[in-house]
C-alpha positions in Angstrom: 24.8 -25.0 -24.8 24.2 -27.0 -21.7 26.5 -30.0 -21.3 23.9 -32.5 -20.0 26.5 -35.3 -19.8 28.2 -33.3 -17.0 24.9 -32.5 -15.4 24.1 -36.2 -15.2 27.5 -37.0 -13.8 26.8 -34.5 -10.9 23.3 -35.9 -10.3 24.7 -39.4 -10.3 27.3 -38.5 -7.7 24.7 -36.8 -5.5 22.2 -39.7 -5.6 25.0 -42.3 -4.9 26.8 -40.5 -2.1 26.8 -41.6 1.6 24.7 -38.5 2.5 22.0 -39.2 -0.1 19.3 -40.1 2.4 20.0 -37.0 4.5 20.1 -34.7 1.4 16.8 -36.1 0.1 15.1 -35.8 3.5 16.3 -32.1 3.8 15.1 -31.3 0.3 11.7 -32.9 0.9 11.2 -30.5 3.8 12.8 -27.4 2.2 10.7 -27.6 -0.9 7.7 -26.5 1.2 9.7 -23.5 2.5 10.9 -22.6 -1.0 7.3 -22.6 -2.3 6.3 -20.5 0.7 8.9 -17.8 -0.3 8.1 -17.9 -4.0 4.3 -17.8 -3.6 4.0 -15.3 -0.8 6.7 -12.7 -1.4 5.7 -9.6 -3.4 8.0 -8.7 -6.3 8.6 -5.0 -6.2 12.1 -3.6 -6.6 11.7 0.0 -5.3 14.7 2.2 -5.5 15.1 5.3 -3.3 17.7 7.9 -2.7 19.5 6.4 0.4 20.3 8.4 3.5 23.9 9.2 3.9 25.2 7.4 7.0 28.9 7.6 8.0 30.5 4.3 8.8 31.2 5.4 12.4 27.4 6.1 12.8 26.6 2.6 11.6 29.1 1.1 14.1 27.5 3.1 16.8 24.0 1.8 15.8 25.4 -1.7 16.1 26.8 -1.0 19.5 23.5 0.6 20.7 21.5 -2.3 19.2 23.6 -4.9 20.9 23.4 -3.0 24.2 19.6 -3.3 24.1 19.6 -6.8 22.6 22.2 -8.5 24.9 24.8 -6.5 26.8 27.2 -9.5 26.8 27.1 -9.3 23.0 27.8 -5.5 23.2 31.0 -6.2 25.2 32.0 -9.0 22.7 31.3 -6.7 19.8 33.7 -4.1 21.2 36.3 -6.8 21.3 35.6 -7.7 17.7 36.5 -4.2 16.7 39.8 -4.3 18.5 41.0 -7.9 18.1 43.7 -9.2 15.9 43.7 -12.8 14.8 46.7 -15.0 14.0 46.0 -17.4 11.2 48.5 -19.7 9.4 51.4 -17.7 10.7 50.3 -14.1 10.0 48.3 -11.6 12.0 45.2 -9.9 10.7 42.8 -7.3 12.0 39.6 -9.0 13.2 37.2 -6.7 11.3 38.1 -5.0 8.1 36.1 -2.4 6.2 36.1 -1.8 2.4 34.2 1.1 0.8 32.0 0.1 -2.1 32.9 2.4 -5.1 30.5 5.4 -5.5 29.9 4.5 -9.2 28.2 1.3 -8.2 24.6 2.2 -7.9 21.2 0.6 -7.1 20.9 -3.2 -7.2 24.5 -3.3 -8.5 25.7 -1.9 -5.2 23.9 -4.7 -3.4 25.5 -7.2 -5.6 28.9 -5.6 -4.9 28.5 -6.1 -1.2 30.6 -9.1 -0.3 30.5 -8.8 3.5 31.4 -12.1 5.1 32.8 -14.0 8.0 35.9 -16.0 7.2 36.4 -19.4 8.8 39.5 -18.1 10.7 37.2 -15.6 12.4 38.0 -12.4 10.5 35.0 -10.2 9.3 35.0 -8.3 6.0 32.4 -5.5 5.8 31.8 -3.8 2.5 30.1 -0.5 3.3 28.4 2.1 1.2 27.7 4.8 3.9 24.0 4.0 3.8 21.6 2.4 6.4 22.3 -1.1 5.0 25.8 -0.9 6.5 24.5 -1.5 10.1 22.7 -4.6 8.8 25.9 -6.0 7.4 27.8 -5.3 10.6 25.2 -6.9 12.8 24.6 -9.9 10.5 28.3 -10.8 10.3 28.9 -10.2 14.0 26.1 -12.6 14.9 27.7 -15.2 12.6 31.0 -14.8 14.5 29.1 -15.3 17.8 27.9 -18.6 16.4 31.1 -19.6 14.5 31.6 -23.3 14.5 34.9 -24.3 15.9 35.3 -27.1 13.4 33.9 -28.1 10.0 30.2 -27.3 9.7 27.9 -30.1 10.5 24.5 -30.7 8.7 22.8 -28.9 11.6 25.1 -25.9 11.4 24.8 -25.7 7.6 21.0 -25.7 7.8 20.5 -23.3 10.7 23.5 -21.0 10.3 21.6 -18.1 8.9 18.6 -18.2 11.3 20.1 -16.0 14.1 21.7 -13.5 11.7 18.5 -12.9 9.7 16.4 -12.8 12.9 18.7 -10.0 14.2 18.3 -8.2 10.9 14.5 -8.1 11.6 15.1 -7.0 15.2 17.4 -4.3 13.9 14.6 -3.1 11.6 12.3 -2.8 14.6 15.0 -0.9 16.5 15.5 1.6 13.7 11.8 2.1 13.1 11.0 2.6 16.8 13.7 5.3 17.1 12.7 6.9 13.8 16.4 6.9 13.0 15.9 7.0 9.2 12.9 7.3 6.9 10.4 4.5 7.6 9.9 3.8 3.9 13.7 3.4 3.4 14.0 0.9 6.2 11.0 -1.1 5.0 12.4 -1.2 1.5 15.7 -2.7 2.8 13.6 -5.4 4.5 11.6 -6.0 1.4 14.8 -6.3 -0.6 16.1 -9.0 1.8 13.0 -11.1 1.1 13.2 -10.6 -2.6 16.9 -11.3 -2.7 16.4 -14.7 -1.3 13.8 -15.7 -3.8 16.6 -16.7 -6.2 17.8 -19.2 -3.6 14.3 -20.6 -3.3 14.0 -20.8 -7.1 17.3 -22.6 -7.4 16.4 -25.1 -4.8 13.1 -25.9 -6.7 15.2 -26.3 -9.8 17.4 -28.8 -8.0 14.3 -30.7 -6.8 12.9 -30.7 -10.3 16.2 -32.1 -11.7 16.3 -34.9 -9.1 12.7 -35.8 -9.7 13.3 -36.1 -13.5 16.5 -38.0 -12.9 15.0 -40.5 -10.5 12.0 -41.2 -12.8 14.0 -41.4 -16.1 17.6 -42.2 -15.1 18.8 -39.2 -17.1 18.1 -35.5 -17.4 18.0 -33.7 -20.8 16.5 -30.6 -22.4 13.4 -32.4 -23.7 12.6 -34.0 -20.3 13.0 -30.6 -18.5 10.7 -28.9 -21.0 8.1 -31.7 -20.7 8.2 -31.5 -17.0 7.7 -27.7 -16.9 5.0 -27.9 -19.6 3.0 -30.5 -17.8 3.0 -28.5 -14.6 3.0 -24.9 -15.9 -0.6 -24.2 -14.7 0.1 -25.4 -11.1 1.5 -22.3 -9.5 3.9 -19.4 -9.6 6.6 -21.8 -8.4 6.7 -23.6 -11.7 7.0 -20.2 -13.5 10.1 -19.4 -11.4 11.5 -22.9 -12.2 11.1 -22.2 -15.9 12.7 -18.8 -15.6 15.7 -19.9 -13.5 16.5 -23.4 -14.8 19.0 -22.4 -17.4 21.0 -20.2 -15.0 20.9 -23.0 -12.4 22.2 -25.5 -14.9 25.0 -23.1 -15.8 25.9 -22.7 -12.1 26.2 -26.5 -11.8 28.6 -26.6 -14.8 30.7 -23.8 -13.5 31.0 -25.4 -10.0 30.9 -29.1 -11.2 29.1 -29.9 -8.0 25.9 -29.1 -6.2 26.5 -26.7 -3.4 23.7 -26.4 -0.9 24.2 -22.9 0.3 20.6 -22.2 -0.8 19.2 -24.4 1.9 20.6 -22.4 4.8 19.2 -19.2 3.4 15.7 -20.7 2.8 15.6 -22.3 6.3 17.2 -19.1 7.7 14.5 -16.7 6.3 11.5 -18.8 7.2 12.7 -19.7 10.7 13.8 -16.1 11.3 10.2 -15.0 10.5 9.0 -17.5 13.1 11.6 -16.5 15.8 11.1 -12.8 15.2 7.3 -13.0 15.6 7.8 -15.1 18.7 10.0 -12.4 20.2 7.5 -9.7 19.3 4.8 -11.6 21.0 6.9 -12.7 24.0 10.1 -10.7 24.4 11.6 -13.2 26.8 11.8 -15.6 23.8 15.1 -13.8 23.0 16.6 -16.4 25.3 15.8 -19.1 22.8 17.7 -17.1 20.1 20.7 -16.8 22.4 20.7 -20.5 23.1 20.6 -21.3 19.3 23.5 -18.9 18.7 25.5 -20.9 21.4 24.4 -24.3 20.0 25.6 -23.4 16.5 29.0 -22.6 17.8 29.3 -25.6 20.1 31.9 -28.1 18.8 31.5 -30.8 21.3 28.1 -32.2 20.5 27.5 -35.1 18.1 25.3 -34.3 15.1 22.1 -36.0 16.3 22.7 -34.7 19.9 22.7 -31.1 18.5 19.4 -31.7 16.6 17.9 -33.1 19.8 19.1 -30.1 21.9 17.6 -27.7 19.3 14.3 -29.6 19.4 14.1 -29.0 23.1 14.4 -25.3 22.4 11.1 -25.6 20.7 12.4 -24.8 17.2 10.0 -26.2 14.6 11.0 -28.4 11.8 13.1 -30.7 13.9 12.1 -34.2 15.1 14.0 -37.3 16.1 17.4 -35.8 15.2 16.6 -34.5 11.7 14.6 -32.0 9.6 10.9 -32.6 9.8 7.7 -31.0 8.7 4.0 -31.7 8.9 0.8 -29.7 8.2 0.6 -28.1 11.6 4.2 -26.9 11.5 3.8 -25.7 7.9 0.7 -23.6 8.8 2.5 -22.1 11.8 5.4 -21.1 9.5 3.1 -19.7 6.9 1.3 -17.6 9.5 4.5 -16.1 10.8 6.0 -15.6 7.3 2.9 -13.7 6.2 3.0 -11.6 9.3 6.5 -10.4 8.3 5.3 -9.7 4.8 2.4 -7.7 6.1 4.8 -5.6 8.1 6.3 -4.2 4.9 3.1 -4.2 2.7 2.6 -0.4 3.0 5.8 0.5 1.2 5.2 3.6 -0.9 6.2 3.7 -4.5 7.7 7.2 -4.0 8.9 9.1 -1.0 6.7 12.1 0.0 8.0 15.4 -1.1 9.4 17.7 1.6 7.6 21.1 1.4 
């Protein structure tokens, strides 16, 4: 049973907070990105026997990738591997590695990967001795390069995943160009990244749906949700996702007792990573824009609006006058680049060719 009284309490707190105007503006932009993900991403979970990759080999791949990507980052990454951090009176190794148990297979293994960057700067890498380990290492290392020195601002929260996911795409290019591992396997990993973020997009659309119902009726309940979905069921696949995910989303609200907006940074991260990756493919010197964004995310001395204005000067779309913004021209540009990324993995084979 869903406790709608508690759901309404949370929605009331959200719509009466000091940040309400900012949250609503963000959601009004992000709903277009969420629909883009849900309506343009192919649903195909293809499992393959992964290549065995020792952890040391994945670390070397990360080193070689950073050497080509930015040699300053290669030097910093070497320091990450050797550093020790002192936090709250105790010393810890800067990067720790934890083997995912062999018995965890397939999609369960992906779910068991809790690689992350902690606020104090320590990196946890869960590895499975497969090609995906290099992605985890690069992803979390890029986060550390752009680690905010203070509490995350709205700008940092929204754009935090952009550099890391962009570098995942660049790492895919790197591995495919060098034929390091089977092409199909690498493309499947990229496809799984897109599909894994569809849940975030669906959850954000569930939140937008709840807020729409709440603002129109002053309350949310099971009947109003069913009516809303029923009245818009024929509109698009987005509504289908809302109907499938709403109950799980409501349960997540009740378990947390607040609305966490982690989904937003992944939605913005994926769509803008597609944009930045395609820009770099077309104009390799555009990597400099990515380096500047990494620096900007970690810069503690700028005011919130100043940071938005600086990022706007970098030519990053979806930013105008110090806040998130979208119009038809920006949307079409983002759609174009998102679909170019999808096209790059469209030829995934259902089965690997047999070796004679």
